[in-house]
C-alpha positions in Angstrom: 34.0 29.2 40.9 31.6 26.7 39.4 30.6 23.6 41.4 29.0 20.7 39.5 27.9 17.2 40.0 28.6 14.7 37.2 26.5 11.5 37.1 28.3 8.8 35.2 26.8 5.6 33.8 29.3 2.8 33.1 29.2 -0.6 31.4 28.7 -3.5 33.7 31.6 -4.3 35.9 33.6 -1.1 35.0 32.8 1.2 37.9 35.6 0.2 40.2 38.2 0.4 37.5 37.0 3.8 36.4 36.7 5.4 39.8 40.4 6.2 40.2 40.7 7.4 36.6 37.7 9.8 37.2 39.2 11.0 40.5 42.4 11.9 38.6 40.6 14.2 36.1 41.6 17.8 36.6 38.9 19.7 38.5 37.4 16.6 40.0 37.4 17.1 43.7 35.7 13.8 44.7 34.0 10.8 43.2 32.0 7.9 44.6 30.4 4.7 43.4 26.7 4.9 44.1 23.6 2.7 43.8 20.8 3.9 41.5 20.4 5.1 37.9 24.0 6.1 37.7 27.1 4.2 38.8 29.5 7.1 39.8 28.9 10.6 41.0 31.8 13.0 40.6 32.1 16.5 42.1 33.9 19.2 40.0 35.1 22.6 41.1 36.3 24.8 38.2 36.8 28.5 37.5 34.3 28.6 34.5 31.5 26.5 33.1 33.8 25.9 30.1 36.2 24.1 32.4 33.4 21.9 33.7 32.6 21.0 30.1 36.3 20.2 29.5 36.5 18.0 32.6 33.4 16.0 31.4 34.1 15.7 27.7 37.9 15.3 27.6 38.4 13.9 31.1 35.4 11.6 32.0 33.6 10.7 28.7 36.9 9.8 27.0 37.4 6.7 29.2 36.4 3.3 27.8 33.4 2.0 29.8 31.7 5.4 30.3 28.4 5.1 28.5 26.5 8.3 29.6 26.9 11.4 31.8 24.6 14.0 33.1 26.0 17.3 34.5 24.3 19.3 37.2 25.6 22.8 38.0 25.1 23.8 41.6 23.1 27.1 41.9 24.0 28.0 45.5 
């Protein structure tokens, strides 16, 4: 099992509207609006790294209003 954290940057005013859509992405186990350099942090649990990539590219980045993502794979 691969556990990852996806940092999501959105256009101004879009975070609240995107939060539920991101939570609905397959493999996303939780997501929160946060303060800081990114607007949303999503947690992903997936069988393989490829499945994390699929969740990010097809599931999160495909939404209008998502401007950038950073993916961090947990090492523990």
